[in-house]
C-alpha positions in Angstrom: 75.5 35.0 10.3 75.3 31.5 9.5 78.5 29.5 9.4 79.8 26.1 9.3 83.8 25.9 10.1 85.7 23.2 9.3 89.6 22.4 10.7 91.5 19.2 11.5 92.3 18.3 8.0 96.6 18.2 7.1 98.7 15.9 5.4 99.2 12.2 7.2 100.7 9.1 6.2 98.8 5.8 5.0 97.6 4.3 8.0 97.5 7.9 10.3 94.5 9.1 11.7 92.7 13.3 11.9 90.5 14.3 13.7 87.9 16.7 11.6 86.1 19.4 13.3 83.1 21.5 12.2 82.0 24.6 14.2 78.4 25.9 13.5 77.7 29.6 14.1 74.4 31.5 13.7 71.5 28.7 13.9 70.3 26.1 16.7 72.9 23.4 15.5 71.2 21.0 17.9 68.1 20.3 16.2 70.0 19.7 12.9 70.9 16.2 11.4 74.9 16.9 10.2 76.5 15.2 7.6 80.4 15.3 6.2 81.1 14.8 2.4 84.0 14.8 0.5 85.1 16.1 -2.8 88.2 14.3 -4.5 90.0 16.6 -7.6 88.3 15.8 -10.7 85.5 13.5 -8.7 81.9 14.2 -7.4 81.1 14.9 -4.0 80.5 11.7 -2.0 78.9 11.3 0.9 81.2 10.2 4.4 78.7 10.0 7.5 76.0 11.4 8.7 74.7 11.9 12.4 70.9 13.3 13.9 70.3 15.8 16.0 71.0 14.2 19.1 73.7 12.0 18.1 72.1 8.3 18.7 71.6 7.4 15.0 74.7 7.5 12.7 75.4 5.9 9.0 78.7 5.7 7.2 79.5 5.0 3.5 80.6 1.8 2.7 83.9 3.3 1.6 85.0 4.7 5.0 82.9 2.0 7.5 84.5 1.2 10.3 87.8 3.5 9.9 85.6 6.6 10.6 83.6 7.8 13.1 81.5 10.7 13.1 80.0 12.2 16.5 78.5 15.8 17.7 78.5 17.7 21.1 75.7 19.9 20.8 76.8 21.9 24.2 80.0 22.8 21.8 77.8 23.3 18.5 80.4 20.9 16.9 80.6 17.9 14.5 83.6 15.9 14.5 84.8 13.2 12.1 87.3 10.9 13.4 89.2 9.1 10.7 91.5 6.0 11.6 93.6 3.7 9.3 93.6 6.3 6.4 94.2 5.4 2.5 95.5 7.0 0.1 91.9 7.4 -1.6 90.9 9.4 1.5 92.5 11.9 -0.1 89.5 15.2 -0.4 88.4 18.4 0.6 86.1 17.5 3.4 82.7 19.5 4.1 80.4 19.5 7.0 76.6 20.1 6.0 73.6 21.1 8.0 71.1 18.9 6.2 67.5 20.9 6.5 69.2 23.8 6.1 71.5 23.1 3.3 74.4 25.1 4.8 78.2 24.0 3.9 81.6 25.0 5.1 84.6 25.7 3.1 86.4 22.5 3.6 89.1 21.3 5.1 91.9 19.4 2.9 92.9 15.9 3.8 95.9 14.4 2.2 97.2 10.8 2.5 100.4 10.2 1.2 103.9 8.6 2.1 
């Protein structure tokens, strides 16, 4: 059974950091480009970051560039999102996505508030 399981979300103060993880189960993770998306209440889902299958190519939304870093460990079937200097506007439900197979996780909530 295919699963993407996100974890690592929580409540953090502005300026703080979180590291999200997404564990892949049931498919050959190392073959696929992976992405992080987020969706805030009342807003459309938006792209956050992407990483190719071997981790050598990454790209980011302008809103997170310089603050967030996407990475992956193919030996652990896991993709990460390191989020630094968090802002209230980063508050959202964060999902990982396997692009080619259109697999989605259930999401992990990130709330940035003082």
